[in-house]
C-alpha positions in Angstrom: 82.7 105.5 105.9 81.1 108.9 106.2 83.3 111.1 104.1 81.4 114.0 102.5 84.4 115.3 100.7 84.9 112.3 98.4 83.0 112.5 95.2 82.0 111.3 92.3 78.8 94.7 81.2 81.2 93.3 79.9 80.9 89.6 80.0 83.4 87.0 79.0 83.5 83.3 79.5 86.5 81.8 81.3 88.8 79.9 79.1 90.2 76.6 80.0 93.5 76.4 81.9 95.6 76.2 78.8 93.4 77.8 76.0 94.7 81.2 75.0 97.3 81.1 77.8 99.5 84.2 78.0 102.7 84.0 79.9 102.9 85.9 83.1 106.0 87.7 82.1 104.5 89.0 78.9 101.4 90.2 80.8 103.6 92.0 83.3 105.3 94.0 80.6 102.0 94.8 78.9 100.3 95.8 82.2 103.3 97.7 83.5 101.4 98.8 83.8 70.3 119.4 93.6 64.8 123.7 96.8 61.8 124.9 96.5 59.3 123.5 99.0 55.6 123.7 98.5 52.7 123.7 100.9 51.4 120.7 102.8 48.9 120.1 105.5 51.1 122.0 107.8 50.6 125.2 105.9 47.3 124.5 103.9 44.3 122.3 104.5 44.3 121.5 100.8 45.8 118.1 100.0 47.0 119.2 96.6 50.5 120.6 96.1 50.7 124.3 95.3 53.6 125.8 93.5 53.5 129.3 95.0 55.0 128.7 98.4 58.5 130.1 98.7 61.3 128.5 100.6 61.4 131.4 103.0 58.3 130.1 104.7 59.9 126.7 105.3 63.1 128.3 106.5 61.2 130.6 108.8 59.3 127.6 110.2 62.5 125.7 110.6 64.2 128.6 112.3 61.4 128.8 114.8 61.6 125.1 115.5 65.4 125.3 115.9 65.3 128.1 118.4 62.7 126.1 120.4 64.6 122.8 120.5 68.3 123.5 120.2 69.1 123.3 123.9 67.1 120.1 124.5 69.0 118.3 121.8 72.6 118.6 122.8 72.6 115.2 124.4 71.0 113.5 121.5 73.7 115.0 119.2 76.3 113.3 121.3 74.4 110.0 120.8 74.1 110.5 117.1 77.8 111.2 116.8 78.5 107.9 118.7 76.2 106.0 116.3 77.9 107.5 113.3 81.3 106.8 114.6 80.4 103.1 115.1 78.8 103.0 111.6 81.9 104.5 110.1 84.1 102.0 111.9 82.0 99.1 110.7 82.9 100.1 107.1 86.5 100.9 107.6 88.1 97.7 106.5 86.9 97.4 103.0 84.4 100.3 102.4 84.7 103.7 100.8 80.9 104.2 101.0 80.0 107.6 102.4 76.8 109.4 103.5 76.1 111.8 100.6 79.2 110.5 98.9 79.4 113.1 96.2 79.3 116.2 98.5 77.7 117.9 95.5 75.1 120.1 97.2 77.3 123.0 97.5 78.4 122.7 93.9 74.8 122.5 92.7 73.9 125.4 94.9 76.1 127.7 92.8 75.5 126.2 89.4 72.6 125.9 87.1 71.7 122.4 86.1 73.2 122.9 82.7 76.4 124.0 84.2 76.4 121.3 86.8 77.5 118.6 84.5 80.8 120.2 84.0 81.5 117.8 81.2 79.4 118.8 78.2 77.6 115.5 78.6 74.7 116.5 76.3 71.9 116.1 78.8 68.9 118.2 77.9 68.6 121.5 79.8 66.4 120.9 82.8 63.4 123.0 84.0 64.7 125.9 86.2 64.8 125.3 89.9 61.9 126.9 91.7 63.3 129.4 94.2 66.9 128.4 93.7 67.8 130.5 96.7 67.0 127.6 99.0 70.1 125.7 97.8 72.1 128.9 98.0 71.2 129.0 101.7 72.2 125.5 102.1 74.6 126.0 105.1 72.0 128.1 106.9 69.2 125.5 106.3 71.5 122.6 107.2 72.5 124.3 110.5 68.8 124.8 111.3 67.9 121.2 110.4 70.6 119.8 112.6 69.0 121.6 115.6 65.5 120.3 115.2 64.1 117.1 116.7 62.5 114.5 114.4 59.1 115.2 116.0 59.2 118.8 115.1 60.7 118.0 111.7 58.0 115.5 110.8 55.6 117.9 109.0 58.5 119.1 106.8 59.5 115.6 105.9 55.9 114.8 105.0 55.8 117.8 102.8 58.9 116.7 101.0 57.7 113.1 100.6 54.4 114.4 99.2 56.3 116.6 96.7 58.1 113.6 95.3 54.8 112.8 93.5 54.4 116.3 92.0 53.9 116.5 88.3 56.6 119.1 88.2 60.1 117.7 87.7 61.6 120.7 89.4 59.5 120.2 92.5 60.4 116.5 92.6 64.1 117.4 92.2 63.9 119.9 95.0 62.0 117.5 97.3 64.6 114.8 96.7 67.4 117.2 97.3 66.0 118.3 100.7 65.4 114.6 101.7 69.0 113.9 100.7 70.1 116.7 103.0 67.9 115.6 105.9 69.2 112.1 105.7 72.9 113.1 105.3 74.1 112.9 108.9 71.5 112.1 111.4 70.4 108.5 112.1 67.0 109.6 113.6 66.2 111.6 110.5 66.9 108.5 108.4 64.4 106.5 110.4 61.8 109.3 110.2 62.1 109.7 106.5 61.8 106.0 105.8 58.8 105.7 108.2 57.2 108.6 106.3 57.0 106.6 103.1 59.8 108.1 101.2 61.5 105.0 100.0 59.0 103.9 97.3 58.7 107.5 96.0 62.5 107.9 95.8 62.9 104.5 94.1 60.4 105.7 91.5 62.7 108.7 90.7 65.8 106.5 90.1 64.6 106.1 86.5 63.8 109.8 86.1 65.1 111.2 82.8 66.4 114.4 84.6 69.9 113.4 85.6 70.0 115.8 88.6 66.7 114.5 90.0 68.1 111.0 89.6 71.3 112.0 91.4 69.4 113.5 94.3 67.2 110.4 94.6 70.0 107.8 94.5 72.0 109.8 97.0 69.0 110.1 99.3 68.5 106.3 99.0 72.2 105.8 99.9 71.9 108.0 102.9 68.8 106.3 104.1 70.4 102.9 103.7 73.1 103.7 106.2 70.6 103.0 109.0 70.5 99.3 109.7 66.7 99.3 110.0 66.3 100.7 106.5 68.5 98.2 104.6 65.9 95.5 104.3 63.1 98.0 103.8 64.9 99.4 100.8 66.0 96.0 99.4 62.5 94.6 99.7 60.9 97.7 98.1 59.5 96.7 94.7 62.0 97.5 91.9 64.6 99.1 94.3 67.6 96.9 93.5 67.0 96.8 89.7 66.5 100.6 89.7 69.8 101.1 91.5 71.4 98.9 88.9 69.8 101.1 86.2 71.4 104.1 87.8 74.7 102.2 87.9 74.4 101.7 84.1 73.0 105.1 83.0 73.6 107.8 85.6 76.1 110.6 85.9 79.5 109.7 87.3 78.4 110.7 90.8 75.1 108.8 90.4 76.9 105.6 89.4 79.2 105.9 92.4 76.4 106.5 94.8 74.4 103.6 93.3 77.3 101.3 93.8 77.7 102.5 97.4 74.0 102.0 98.0 74.2 98.4 96.7 77.2 97.8 99.0 75.2 99.2 102.0 72.3 96.8 101.2 74.8 94.0 100.7 75.8 94.4 104.4 72.7 92.3 105.0 73.8 88.8 104.0 70.4 87.7 102.6 70.4 90.4 100.0 73.6 89.4 98.3 72.2 86.7 96.2 69.3 88.9 95.1 71.6 91.7 94.1 73.7 89.4 92.1 70.8 87.7 90.5 69.4 91.1 89.5 72.5 91.8 87.4 74.6 94.1 89.5 77.9 92.4 89.0 78.4 93.3 85.3 77.9 97.0 85.8 80.1 97.0 88.9 82.9 95.4 86.8 82.3 98.1 84.2 82.7 100.8 86.9 85.8 99.0 88.2 87.3 99.0 84.7 86.5 102.6 83.5 85.2 104.6 86.5 87.0 107.4 88.4 89.2 106.5 91.3 86.2 107.0 93.6 84.0 104.8 91.4 86.6 102.1 91.3 86.9 102.1 95.1 83.1 101.9 95.4 83.0 99.0 92.9 85.7 97.2 94.7 84.0 97.4 98.0 80.6 96.3 96.6 82.1 93.4 94.7 83.8 92.2 97.9 80.6 92.3 99.8 78.7 90.5 97.1 81.3 87.8 96.6 80.5 85.8 99.6 78.1 83.4 97.7 80.0 81.1 95.3 77.6 82.0 92.5 78.4 85.7 92.8 82.1 84.9 92.6 81.5 83.0 89.4 79.4 85.9 88.1 82.3 88.3 88.8 84.8 86.1 87.0 82.5 85.6 84.0 81.9 89.4 83.9 85.6 89.9 83.4 86.5 91.2 86.9 89.9 89.5 87.1 91.7 91.6 84.6 91.0 95.0 86.1 91.7 93.6 89.5 95.1 92.4 88.4 95.8 95.7 86.8 94.9 97.5 90.1 97.2 95.3 92.0 100.0 96.2 89.6 99.3 99.9 90.0 100.9 100.3 93.4 100.5 103.7 95.1 96.9 104.5 94.1 95.4 103.2 97.3 93.5 100.4 95.7 96.0 97.5 95.4 95.2 96.0 98.8 91.5 96.1 98.2 91.9 94.6 94.8 94.0 91.7 96.3 91.2 91.1 98.8 88.7 90.7 96.0 91.1 88.5 94.0 91.6 86.3 97.0 87.8 85.9 97.2 87.6 85.0 93.5 90.5 82.6 93.9 88.2 80.4 96.0 86.5 79.1 92.9 88.2 77.2 90.1 87.1 79.6 87.4 88.7 82.4 89.4 92.0 80.6 89.7 92.2 79.9 86.0 91.4 83.5 85.1 94.1 84.8 87.5 96.7 82.7 85.8 95.5 83.7 82.3 95.6 87.4 83.2 99.2 87.2 84.5 98.1 87.4 88.1 100.8 85.2 89.6 103.6 87.5 88.4 101.8 90.6 89.7 101.2 88.9 93.1 104.8 87.9 93.4 105.8 91.5 92.8 103.4 92.5 95.5 105.2 90.2 97.9 108.2 92.5 97.7 106.8 96.0 97.0 103.6 96.4 99.1 102.7 97.2 102.7 102.8 94.4 105.3 99.0 94.1 105.0 99.4 94.0 101.2 102.0 91.2 101.4 99.6 89.3 103.7 96.8 89.5 101.1 99.2 88.6 98.2 100.5 85.4 99.9 97.0 84.4 100.9 95.9 84.6 97.3 98.9 82.7 96.0 98.4 80.0 98.6 94.8 79.5 97.3 96.2 79.4 93.7 98.8 76.7 94.5 97.3 74.5 97.2 95.9 72.0 94.8 97.8 72.8 91.6 101.3 71.6 90.8 101.2 73.6 87.6 100.6 76.8 89.4 103.4 76.0 91.8 105.8 75.6 88.9 104.6 79.0 87.6 105.2 80.5 91.0 108.7 79.2 91.2 109.4 80.4 87.7 108.4 83.9 88.7 111.1 84.0 91.4 108.7 83.7 94.3 111.0 81.7 96.7 113.3 84.5 97.9 110.4 86.9 98.8 108.5 84.1 100.4 111.5 83.1 102.5 111.9 86.8 103.6 108.2 87.0 104.3 108.3 83.9 106.4 110.9 85.6 108.6 109.8 89.2 108.7 106.1 89.4 107.8 103.0 89.7 110.1 102.2 86.6 112.1 99.5 85.6 109.6 101.8 86.3 106.6 104.6 84.2 108.1 102.3 81.3 108.6 100.9 81.5 105.0 104.4 81.9 103.5 105.7 78.9 105.4 102.7 76.8 104.3 103.2 77.9 100.7 106.9 77.1 100.8 106.0 73.7 102.0 103.9 73.1 98.9 106.7 74.3 96.7 109.0 71.7 98.2 106.7 68.8 97.5 107.4 68.3 93.8 111.1 68.3 94.6 110.6 65.6 97.2 108.6 63.6 94.7 111.3 63.9 92.1 114.0 62.9 94.6 112.0 59.8 95.6 111.4 58.9 92.0 115.0 59.2 90.9 116.5 57.3 93.9 117.7 53.7 93.1 
């Protein structure tokens, strides 16, 4: 899951089985297819935040702490790496979520906020970054941070958390950026930051009108959410889920991707899935699936899969129009998303509205094609979805036969994975039933 290099509501009711039906063949042809830090109690007895402290003071302090503690922390790093490897493995099946998904700190270090958009998005020019040299010294500061124990780092974390409430947008932006960096790789830092009260303050910045502050805040929330102890803490923070959905609707491309990944991380806790769905996350996720970048589509796919355990969320996804972009992704072989799209389609096929929508969007023809042209795992997902489509529908069985499914199903029953063989044999058995019934009816 942890891949730093990867970066960056439409609602429609489901028609009846036959209303507005499009033939699978005609569909197939159509689809074809961002630090200045400021003083805290560590440096000044005054509780108020001053804007005159330069980052060199913080870096000097961090360097001192690093020199003092580097040797004693080698064993803890090994433990952290072990935890991160396990966390990554737990997301490997269906997740593209990453810690600091955008990997944008280096980009932002060398660009002004106005340049950073790179897209002429029309965002208002932001207040200049105080002491922008901090971001330009990112690798130096990151190396120092990685060598400091949480106990020694605590005053700096408290400083950053206090700065999240500064009246200066630039200071808040810088504080969120440093917390994002601190939470990027180390599990112990994620616990320390959350215990220092950062979550409510970061949630408050998710609706900040400065897009770069919002981006740092949502990425910091994502990074914090990767620790299992923080997931419920974030999900139960007042306004957190709705604010993440707000970013999913209004943020930069990177912010939308990281908001989707944060929601997916929270959805790893089963009891949050209904809440996330009820707060309105499904529609914006479908919109990201439809028009986002490849990264955004992957994040949306993973999040929709995690959310679609409850039946009501499956129905929300169908009603939000998820089936069409899913079918289109299955048809676009070679982009690395077809298998994940089939997994989500299989989940939606568990409800009647989902099965109807798959037929209406030409999904049977696309899934039959996948039986022949995808990887062994993809064929397994395709036959599983088709089995759900046809188990209780004679009409869908007829459509499947009309699309030429029998030869690839026979081949799969002989050469597929063990699971695919079993599913193919079961589906072929269903396809024989109408013929047996016809033979019985026509016999004298």
